[in-house]
N, C-alpha and C positions, 0 to 999 in steps of 0.2 A: 185748382187743387184744394183739397180739404184734408186737414189733419184731424185724426180721431184719437182720443186718449181715454182708455178705460181705467176705472178704479173701483175699489170696493171688494175685491177678491180677498178671501180669508179662509181659515180653517174653522170648521164648525161641526158639531156633532149632529148625527142624524136626527131629523125632526126640527132642526133649527132653521133660522131665516137669515137671509143676506139681501142687501140691495146693491146692485151694480150700477155704475154710472158711466156714461160715455159722453165726453165733451167734444163737440165739433168746433172747428175754427170759424165756421160760418153757418148760417141757417141752411138746413137741408130741406129742399122743396121737391121731394120725390118720395123716398121711403128710407127707413132705417131698419136694421135687424140685428139680432144677437145670434151668433153661431157659437158652437162649442166643439172641442175636439179632445178626446181622451187618448192616452197612449194606446196604440194598437187598434184604434177605431177611426172611422172616417169622420170628417167634419160634417156636422149636421146643423140644419137650421132649427133654432130653438123657438124664435118668435120674430115677428115683423110687424111694422106699423106704417101705414101710409102717412106721408107728411106733405103732400102737394096741397097748395092753397085751396083747391077745389075739392079736396078729398074730405071724407067724413072721419078720418082717423081710424079707418078699419084696421083690425088686428088679426093676426094668424098665429096659431100655436101648434107646435108639434104635439102629437097625441101623448107623448111621454110626460109632458109638463102641463097639460091642460088642467085647470083647477088649482094648480100650485104656483105657477109663475104668472106675473102680470107685467106686460111691457107698456111703457108710457113715454110721452114726449112733452117737453115743456112748451109753453106758448110761443116762445121765440124760435122753436124748432132747431135748437142747437145743443140740447142736452137730452140724451136718451137714458132711460132707466129700465132695469129689470128687477122687479121685486120677486124674490124667491122665498117660498115657505115650504114647510114639510119636506125639507131637503133629504135626499136619499144618497147613499154611497155611490150609486150609479150616476149621480149628477156631477161627480168629480170630473173636472175637465178645465181646460183653458177656454175662457169665454172671450170672444172677440166681437167687437162692434163693427158694423158695416153700413155704408151709405151709398146711394146712387147719386150721380151728379145733377140730374135734372129729370123732370117728369117724362121727357122724351127719350131718356136713356134707361132702358129697363134691365139694367144690371147693377150689381153692387161693385163699383169701381174702387171705392175708398175703404180701407181697412185699418183698424187699430192694431196694436201689438199684442193685445190680450191681457187678461188678468186671471190668475189661478184661483179656482174654487176647489177646496178639498173638504169632503164630507166623510167623517169617520163613523164607523158603525158602533 
């Protein structure tokens, strides 16, 4: 079992920046991701990063955040970050961290409780 705890959510004006963090109770040797969900909208994948020992740390971003958000993982592979810049009101959502349990399990089984990001116009 893995516990994930997000932090860093805040209220910011459009054009501002925030960095979200996700602390895992142990190293994640598969992949980690950031999802977000706004009221009235479906949860969407924002960004993901490979964390398997043999991986090259490849990343993926939703088209809506490319060029503005950067996902990263520390060397111990137990802390995930999401650096967000040029924030827009449409980025307002609860951002959740997710992790898969092992390289052989291709699903995000573990989830954090989420952190609120509010971007005002």
